[in-house]
Wavefront OBJ file of the C-alpha trace (Angstrom):
o trace
v 18.885 -5.137 -47.935
v 17.165 -4.707 -44.589
v 14.737 -7.407 -43.434
v 11.119 -6.729 -44.424
v 7.692 -7.638 -43.073
v 7.357 -10.100 -45.943
v 10.589 -11.801 -44.860
v 9.263 -12.217 -41.315
v 5.909 -13.541 -42.557
v 7.613 -16.042 -44.859
v 9.939 -17.230 -42.097
v 6.993 -17.699 -39.717
v 4.650 -19.153 -42.373
v 2.058 -16.563 -41.324
v 0.392 -13.642 -43.099
v 1.759 -10.118 -42.903
v -1.538 -9.105 -41.279
v -0.947 -11.551 -38.422
v 2.540 -10.152 -37.790
v 1.098 -6.626 -37.681
v -1.735 -7.698 -35.399
v 0.801 -9.018 -32.905
v 2.453 -5.587 -32.937
v -0.726 -3.551 -32.389
v -3.170 -5.867 -30.646
v -1.427 -8.878 -29.101
v -4.321 -9.524 -26.692
v -6.488 -10.554 -29.662
v -4.046 -13.319 -30.649
v -3.337 -16.636 -28.941
v -0.373 -16.206 -26.536
v 1.529 -19.022 -28.249
v 1.268 -17.220 -31.578
v 2.406 -13.937 -30.031
v 5.463 -15.610 -28.498
v 6.276 -17.345 -31.784
v 5.978 -14.124 -33.817
v 8.133 -12.135 -31.400
v 10.751 -14.893 -31.462
v 10.706 -14.854 -35.275
v 11.097 -11.066 -35.303
v 14.178 -11.388 -33.102
v 15.672 -14.291 -35.058
v 15.303 -12.562 -38.426
v 16.825 -9.320 -37.161
v 13.725 -7.399 -38.247
v 14.059 -4.820 -35.487
v 17.370 -3.709 -36.999
v 15.434 -2.507 -40.052
v 14.149 0.327 -37.857
v 17.487 1.164 -36.194
v 17.697 4.665 -37.766
v 14.451 5.598 -36.037
v 15.524 4.369 -32.611
v 18.243 6.986 -32.265
v 17.287 10.290 -30.663
v 17.234 12.740 -33.545
v 15.736 16.170 -33.155
v 12.520 16.750 -35.058
v 12.290 13.494 -37.024
v 8.677 12.553 -37.770
v 6.181 10.667 -39.899
v 3.571 12.970 -41.468
v 0.022 11.610 -41.640
v -2.108 13.585 -44.099
v -5.893 13.071 -44.145
v -9.029 15.053 -45.025
v -9.758 15.558 -41.289
v -8.310 14.499 -37.961
v -11.555 13.725 -36.120
v -13.076 10.947 -38.257
v -13.585 7.825 -36.067
v -12.155 5.483 -38.718
v -9.120 7.729 -39.107
v -8.548 7.674 -35.355
v -8.237 3.887 -35.496
v -5.580 4.222 -38.209
v -3.737 6.773 -36.050
v -3.916 4.357 -33.118
v -2.407 1.570 -35.203
v 0.530 3.764 -36.233
v 1.126 4.839 -32.639
v 1.015 1.267 -31.292
v 3.383 0.022 -33.992
v 5.816 2.823 -33.132
v 5.693 1.757 -29.490
v 6.120 -1.969 -30.245
v 9.081 -1.311 -32.539
v 10.681 1.071 -30.037
v 10.753 4.045 -32.404
v 11.579 7.538 -31.177
v 10.120 9.099 -34.330
v 6.948 11.106 -33.694
v 3.748 11.316 -35.746
v 2.460 14.619 -37.108
v -1.178 14.619 -38.267
v -2.186 17.265 -40.791
v -5.736 17.756 -42.182
v -6.255 18.907 -45.759
v -9.710 20.281 -44.855
v -11.060 18.445 -47.933
v -9.304 20.918 -50.242
v -7.384 19.460 -53.225
v -5.480 22.739 -53.633
v -4.400 22.822 -50.006
v -3.575 19.101 -50.171
v -1.061 19.623 -52.986
v 0.429 22.726 -51.363
v 0.823 20.823 -48.123
v 2.416 17.741 -49.686
v 4.840 19.902 -51.652
v 5.748 21.897 -48.550
v 6.762 18.680 -46.765
v 9.281 17.682 -49.453
v 12.180 20.021 -48.572
v 12.089 19.271 -44.850
v 14.497 16.580 -43.681
v 12.550 16.429 -40.417
v 9.871 14.375 -42.228
v 11.031 10.796 -42.841
v 7.932 9.688 -44.775
v 4.345 10.690 -45.571
v 1.228 8.562 -45.146
v -1.908 9.711 -47.003
v -5.211 8.465 -45.594
v -8.062 8.094 -48.163
v -6.518 10.773 -50.395
v -3.987 10.622 -53.194
v -1.669 13.294 -54.577
v -1.845 14.412 -58.159
v 0.644 12.989 -60.645
v 3.053 15.937 -60.485
v 3.350 15.845 -56.706
v 3.685 12.072 -56.645
v 6.475 12.234 -59.240
v 8.340 14.775 -57.090
v 8.290 12.391 -54.130
v 9.498 9.567 -56.356
v 12.398 11.638 -57.747
v 13.717 12.704 -54.336
v 13.171 9.243 -52.843
v 10.946 10.334 -49.970
v 8.528 7.505 -49.123
v 4.830 8.234 -49.552
v 2.291 5.508 -48.702
v -1.383 5.683 -49.653
v -4.057 4.106 -47.427
v -7.302 3.020 -49.159
v -6.232 4.613 -52.451
v -3.702 3.747 -55.115
v -1.888 5.205 -58.102
v 0.315 3.647 -60.728
v 3.655 3.050 -59.069
v 2.390 3.883 -55.591
v 2.962 1.978 -52.375
v -0.478 1.337 -50.881
v -2.377 -0.300 -48.048
v -5.680 -1.478 -49.539
v -8.737 -2.595 -47.581
v -10.687 -4.509 -50.253
v -13.911 -2.501 -50.196
v -15.615 -4.638 -52.819
v -14.847 -7.800 -50.866
v -16.273 -6.257 -47.695
v -19.530 -5.349 -49.404
v -19.774 -8.804 -50.944
v -19.316 -10.450 -47.533
v -22.016 -8.257 -46.022
v -24.500 -8.800 -48.842
v -23.969 -12.562 -48.730
v -24.591 -12.542 -44.989
v -27.797 -10.501 -45.197
v -29.084 -12.628 -48.071
v -28.270 -15.793 -46.146
v -30.288 -14.484 -43.209
v -33.331 -14.259 -45.468
v -33.367 -10.525 -46.259
v -34.308 -9.603 -49.810
v -35.035 -5.831 -49.852
v -31.522 -4.800 -48.849
v -30.927 -1.049 -48.843
v -27.562 0.706 -49.024
v -26.533 3.824 -47.141
v -23.311 4.874 -48.827
v -20.698 7.522 -48.103
v -20.577 10.870 -49.903
v -19.282 10.638 -53.459
v -19.322 14.379 -54.149
v -17.657 17.326 -52.475
v -14.439 19.158 -53.198
v -12.281 16.073 -52.728
v -14.342 12.944 -53.448
v -12.767 9.609 -52.700
v -12.936 6.324 -54.556
v -14.254 4.369 -51.553
v -17.994 5.157 -51.956
v -17.761 4.369 -55.663
v -16.104 1.011 -55.023
v -18.727 0.092 -52.434
v -21.618 1.122 -54.677
v -20.277 -0.981 -57.558
v -19.891 -3.951 -55.210
v -23.467 -3.511 -53.948
v -24.855 -3.458 -57.488
v -22.744 -6.472 -58.458
v -23.978 -8.362 -55.397
v -27.614 -7.646 -56.273
v -27.027 -9.085 -59.735
v -25.121 -12.107 -58.424
v -27.791 -12.879 -55.808
v -30.646 -12.425 -58.274
v -32.135 -9.454 -56.423
v -33.866 -6.645 -58.329
v -32.307 -3.188 -58.440
v -34.395 -0.474 -56.774
v -32.860 2.986 -56.955
v -34.981 4.153 -54.014
v -33.101 1.733 -51.755
v -29.831 3.686 -52.150
v -29.162 6.717 -49.964
v -25.981 8.785 -50.072
v -25.132 10.082 -46.619
v -23.754 13.649 -46.463
v -21.034 12.569 -44.016
v -19.816 9.607 -41.955
v -21.311 10.678 -38.615
v -24.379 9.725 -36.582
v -26.324 12.774 -37.789
v -26.040 11.418 -41.323
v -27.504 8.155 -40.050
v -30.479 10.069 -38.662
v -30.992 11.708 -42.062
v -30.792 8.255 -43.622
v -33.548 7.010 -41.323
v -35.740 9.971 -42.290
v -35.264 9.051 -45.938
v -35.904 5.303 -45.667
v -38.841 5.711 -43.274
v -40.490 8.004 -45.835
v -40.618 5.191 -48.411
v -43.924 3.333 -48.892
v -42.259 0.246 -47.435
v -39.299 0.037 -45.055
v -36.403 -2.104 -46.365
v -35.864 -5.544 -44.836
v -32.251 -4.691 -44.080
v -29.897 -1.723 -44.322
v -26.219 -2.067 -45.143
v -24.482 1.069 -43.811
v -21.461 1.143 -46.088
v -21.051 4.716 -44.855
v -19.724 3.347 -41.570
v -20.645 2.318 -38.058
v -21.433 5.833 -36.844
v -24.145 6.277 -39.482
v -25.528 2.856 -38.541
v -25.713 3.878 -34.884
v -27.430 7.146 -35.803
v -29.954 5.219 -37.891
v -30.652 2.720 -35.090
v -31.183 5.462 -32.493
v -33.553 7.336 -34.800
v -35.466 4.122 -35.519
v -35.772 3.341 -31.818
v -37.187 6.806 -31.153
v -39.916 6.080 -33.688
v -40.753 2.677 -32.274
v -39.076 0.714 -35.067
v -37.227 -2.320 -33.749
v -33.793 -3.488 -34.844
v -33.434 -6.222 -36.059
v -37.110 -7.300 -35.801
v -38.455 -4.594 -38.138
v -35.252 -3.839 -40.024
v -31.800 -5.407 -39.800
v -28.780 -3.088 -39.784
v -25.209 -3.941 -40.796
v -22.407 -1.438 -40.290
v -18.915 -1.047 -41.714
v -15.571 -0.526 -39.888
v -16.055 -2.266 -36.504
v -15.186 0.784 -34.445
v -14.830 0.122 -30.685
v -18.251 1.682 -30.019
v -19.909 -1.007 -32.173
v -19.596 -3.581 -29.389
v -20.839 -1.142 -26.722
v -24.221 -0.125 -28.156
v -27.350 -2.216 -27.586
v -28.016 -4.345 -29.435
v -24.403 -4.829 -30.478
v -23.817 -3.677 -34.037
v -23.222 -6.379 -36.637
v -20.605 -4.957 -38.966
v -17.748 -5.497 -41.399
v -14.391 -5.237 -39.646
v -11.837 -3.288 -41.683
v -8.908 -3.930 -39.295
v -8.034 -0.250 -39.383
v -5.323 -0.393 -36.728
v -3.533 -3.029 -38.778
v -3.830 -0.747 -41.811
v -2.164 2.067 -39.881
v 0.627 -0.169 -38.627
v 1.102 -1.559 -42.140
v 1.378 1.920 -43.638
v 4.062 2.874 -41.115
v 6.058 -0.308 -41.696
v 5.860 -0.023 -45.495
v 6.978 3.617 -45.337
v 10.030 2.922 -43.182
v 10.955 -0.216 -45.102
v 10.775 1.860 -48.281
v 13.178 4.378 -46.756
v 15.690 1.541 -46.203
v 15.150 -0.674 -49.261
v 13.211 1.347 -51.814
v 9.588 0.637 -52.791
v 8.213 -2.754 -51.755
v 4.918 -4.497 -52.379
v 1.438 -3.290 -51.508
v -0.360 -4.630 -48.452
v -3.925 -5.893 -48.923
v -5.984 -6.350 -45.747
v -9.047 -8.559 -45.989
v -12.269 -7.495 -44.201
v -14.160 -9.768 -41.830
v -17.785 -10.169 -40.776
v -18.547 -9.472 -37.106
v -21.964 -10.855 -36.171
v -23.684 -9.213 -33.224
v -27.320 -8.318 -32.538
v -28.519 -5.893 -35.223
v -28.593 -8.290 -38.180
l 1 2 3 4 5 6 7 8 9 10 11 12 13 14 15 16 17 18 19 20 21 22 23 24 25 26 27 28 29 30 31 32 33 34 35 36 37 38 39 40 41 42 43 44 45 46 47 48 49 50 51 52 53 54 55 56 57 58 59 60 61 62 63 64 65 66 67 68 69 70 71 72 73 74 75 76 77 78 79 80 81 82 83 84 85 86 87 88 89 90 91 92 93 94 95 96 97 98 99 100 101 102 103 104 105 106 107 108 109 110 111 112 113 114 115 116 117 118 119 120 121 122 123 124 125 126 127 128 129 130 131 132 133 134 135 136 137 138 139 140 141 142 143 144 145 146 147 148 149 150 151 152 153 154 155 156 157 158 159 160 161 162 163 164 165 166 167 168 169 170 171 172 173 174 175 176 177 178 179 180 181 182 183 184 185 186 187 188 189 190 191 192 193 194 195 196 197 198 199 200 201 202 203 204 205 206 207 208 209 210 211 212 213 214 215 216 217 218 219 220 221 222 223 224 225 226 227 228 229 230 231 232 233 234 235 236 237 238 239 240 241 242 243 244 245 246 247 248 249 250 251 252 253 254 255 256 257 258 259 260 261 262 263 264 265 266 267 268 269 270 271 272 273 274 275 276 277 278 279 280 281 282 283 284 285 286 287 288 289 290 291 292 293 294 295 296 297 298 299 300 301 302 303 304 305 306 307 308 309 310 311 312 313 314 315 316 317 318 319 320 321 322 323 324 325 326 327 328 329 330 331 332 333 334
């Protein structure tokens, strides 16, 4: 059996997330920890796990399948995969393929990748194949890793959406906000995901746990995850008889930024008139003014984890899922 990420983490007495963070973002870790992790990787022989992908082989690639290729959160996942490939010295390339939000095209695409030996493994971002397609991958032994979704028997990287919402609600409540609104991602469409549903359930559970009343008017479903959707969200909430005390943009940082810009144009101050909390911690969140308080998903680590799990699966067979815990990033908007 080839050495796994879990083996390295156990040997170093560190979490798998910390090992991955050293691979993709060493500047965010104390230099002593980085040196220790790299030494542990060498001592355990972990790099030999990826030896088959360090040899120049024509056309070998990892396929990354997602609803679109231009979503900011997805770009962070792509970046994590690319950085992990570089840190591990892999010659394998990454092929990104959008499903254009079509379940039919998704299944056709996933099935078309099966016969090609040029694809070592498939990573699915926020989508999951149907049972028949998943069973085909299992039978032929081609690794398929799901990011932010799961199926029975699947190998997944999970980002604990309910935990992230709970952290954010606790923070806003602790800051004294009581009328906390939710701008959520789209739950409909041709290929709805489970993420908006998980975040909505966590929001409702947090209201109950914190003893806050449920007000249906304080929930807005954004049509997309972009800044324009945030502007539409502002139009909705500003039309209410009373503006919420705080807005939790579970639909992502870009919608939060769109909301803040629209509020500023109308003379509404953030956080004085309404606090805003985002979700994702995209790089732009630290660049806007005031800096966006948000829930960090550690998306680059998720991408690196998906790559590592896929290649380890190709060597050893299916391993264990990776669960990445979200973190609160406090800046100026809440």
